N, C-alpha and C positions, 0 to 999 in steps of 0.2 A: 662829160667825156674825159677819159684819162689822158693827161698831157705831160705830167711831171713825175719824177721819181726822186725820193730821198734815198740815196744809197749810203748806208751806214758803213764806214770803214772800221772794222774791229780788229784788234791785235792783242794776242795774249789774254790776260785776265784783268779786266778793268772793273773796279768797283763802281764806276760811273756809267757803264754801258746800259744798264736797265733804264736809268733816268733818261738817257739819250733816246732809247727806243720808245719809251712812253711819250716823250715830247714830240716825236715824229708821228706815231700812230694816232695821236690826239690832235693832229693838225686839222683845222677847219677845211682845208683843201682835200685832205684824205677823207673826211666825213662826207664831203660833197662829191667824192669819187673823181676828183680832178688830179689828185696825186696818189701815188702808192709808195710803199716802203719796202726796200729789200736790204739785205746785208751782205757785204763782201768781207772775206778774211783770208789772209795767207797763212793763218795759224789756227785752223779749225780745232776746237776742243769741246769737251762735253758741256761746259758752262755756256758757251756761245750757242751751241746746238739747242740746249734746253730753253734758252731765252727766245730763240727764233720759233721754237715749237709753241711756247707759251703765248707769244704775241702773234702767231700765225703769219710770219713773214718768211719769204724765201731766202735761203742762205746759199751763197756762191763762193767758190774758192779757186784760186790759182796759185802758182808758185810766186812768192814775193821776191824782194831784193832791194828794199828801201822804200821810202815814202813815195817817190815819183812813180815807181813801178806799181805800187799798190793803188795809187790814185788812177793811173791809166787802166789797170785791171778792173777797178771798181766801175769806171765809166763804160768799159766794154760790155757790161751786163745790162746796161740801161737801154731800153727799147723805145722810150718816150722821147718827145722832142726836147724837153727841158729836164735838167738834172741838178741836184744839189748833193755834193759830197759831204755827208754829215760825219763829223769826227766823233769818235766814241765817248769822249769826255764832255761834250758840249750839249747845250739844251736850246731847243727852238721854241719860241713862243707861239701860241696857237694860230696867230694870223700871219706868220712868216710865209707860208706857202701861197696863200691867197694874194698877199702883197706882191710877191715877185711875179706871179702869173699875170696879175693885172698890168704890171709894167711891161712884161714881154708882149702882151696882147695889143698894147698901144701902138707898136711899130714892129714890122717884120724884120727890120735890119738891126735889131739889138742882139749883140753877142753875149753880154754879161749883164746881170742885174745883181746888185749886192746891197745889203742893208747896213745901218749902223748897229752897234752891239754894246753890251756891257760885259764885264768880267765877273766871274764868281770864283770861289776857292773850293778846297777839298771838303769843306763843311757846308757847302751850298750857300754861303753868305755872299751877297753881292758886294764887290769891292768898290770903294769910292772911286769916282771918275777922276783919275789922276791927270797930271798935266799932259802926259803922253797921249791918253785917249782924247783929251780935249783938242790937242793939236791935230790928231788924225781926223777928227770930225770936221774941224775947220778946213783942213786940206781937201777932204772929200766934198764939202759944200762948194769950195772954190772950183774944184774940178767939174762939178755938176753945172756950174754956170757957163762953162765953155763947151759947146758942142763941136768946136773945131779940135780935132784930136792932136794937132800940133801943140796947141796950148795946154791940153790935158796932160800930154806927156811931159811938158816942161814943169808943170806943177808936180807931177809924179816923180820927177827927177830929184826931189828933195827927200824922198823916203817912201816906204811901202805903207800907204795909209789904209789899204784894203785888208780886212780880216778874212783869211781864206775860207773858213767854214761858213761865213756869211754870204758867200758867192753862189750864184746859180748860173748854169750854162745853157745856151741855145745850141744843142748838139747838131742840129741840122746845118747851122752856119759854121760850126767848129768840127766838122766831121773828120778832118785830117789832123786835128790838134792833138799834141802829146805833151805831157809834162816832161821836163828834162830830168832823166833818171840819175844823172851824175851829181845833182845838187841835193843837199840835205835840208837847208834852211830857207834859201831864197828862191826855191822852185816856184813858189806862188808869185813873188815879185817878178821873176823872169817871165812867168806865164802871162801875167797881166800886161807886161811891157810888150811882149810879142803880139798879144791879141789886140792891143791898142794900135798896132801898125796895120792891122787888117781892115778891109772895108767893114763898116758897121759901127754901132755905138756901144758904149758901156754906160749903164744907168745906176745912179745911187738913190736909194730910198732913205731919207733922213729920219728913220725911226729905229729905235733899239729893239730889234725883233729876235735876237738870240743872245745867249750867254756863252762866252768863250771861257772855259775853265783854265785857270792857272794854278798848277800845283807842282810839288817837287819832283814828281815822276814824269812830268810831261816832256814831250820831245823838244819843245821850245826851251824849257829850263835846262835839259841835258846838253843841248848844243850851245847854249849860252855859256855854260860852265867850261866846256872844252875849247872855246874860242872859235869853233867852226862857224858860228853865226856871224861873228865879227869879220872873219876873213871873206865870207861870201858876200856880205853886205858891202864891203869895200870894193869887191869886184863889180857889183852892180853900179855903185856910184861912178866907177871909172868908165862905164858905158856912156854916161852923160857928161862928165866933167873931166878937166885935166887933173893930174895927180894932186896938185897942191890944194885945189878946191875940194877934191874927194876926201883928202885927209882932214881938212878943216870940218867938213860936214860930219865925218865920222866921230869927231870929238863930242859933238852934240848927240848924235844918233846912238852911240854906245850907252848913254845914260838911260835910254829907253829899256835896255836889257835888264836894268835893276828892278823894273816893274814885274819881271817874270820870275820872282823868287818868293 
C-alpha cells in the first residue's frame, strides 16, 4: 500500500539530478509499492522534463521564491501520509525508504524520522567522516536517548545535528506546518526546533542511509561564502542562549563551515 513519497526538488540544471532520481526510483520501498517518486521544480526546463519522462515520474511546478517556498511548494503536491524532500544533488541508499517507514509504523505519534548520512563530492567520491560529522552523530545518538523533548531541545541547542535531506515527515501530524520562507540557511534548524515543541516524537535511525553532496556550486557553500549562514546560525543560538554564550558557541560552530568547500 502506497504510504510515502520522495518529492525531488530540482532547480536549474544540475549534473547530479539523474543520479538522485535513480537512487529514488531504485528504492526497495518503491519496488514494494510503499513509496512513489515525484519531482517539483520552480524552474521547469527541457532537461528536467526529459529526465522525468525517461524515469516515468510526475513533474509539478509552482512559482518559487527561495528555498523555503520551494520546500513548501514541494510538500503541497504530496498526497501520501509520509514524505521525504529529496535534494537534487543527493543520493539515497536503497534501504532508506524501508527504514524510515518501519520507524514511522512503530508509533502513530512520530512527527519526523531521520537517518545518519555520509558526504560525497562532485566526483561521487565518499568524503572521509570528519570531526564535524562525528560530532553530529554523537549529538544525534544523545538526543535519541532522551524521549523527553525538553532534554532533546537542550542537546539541540548546541547546533543543528540533523541533515535536512535525511529527514522524512509525517504530514498528517504536520498538516499545518510551513518552512520559514524568510530564511536561507537555517530554515531546517528553525523547522526542527519548532516541530520539537509540538506534541509527538522525532526519531533517529543510526545508519548512514544517504549521501549528502558537498560541491562548490551547492547552496550550502554559496551561503557560507557570503556569511549568510553565519548570521542566521547566530540568530538560532540566541533563541537558546544569552549573547555571550551564543558568541562563544559560534567560534566553534563556524569551523564546521570549512567542511563545505
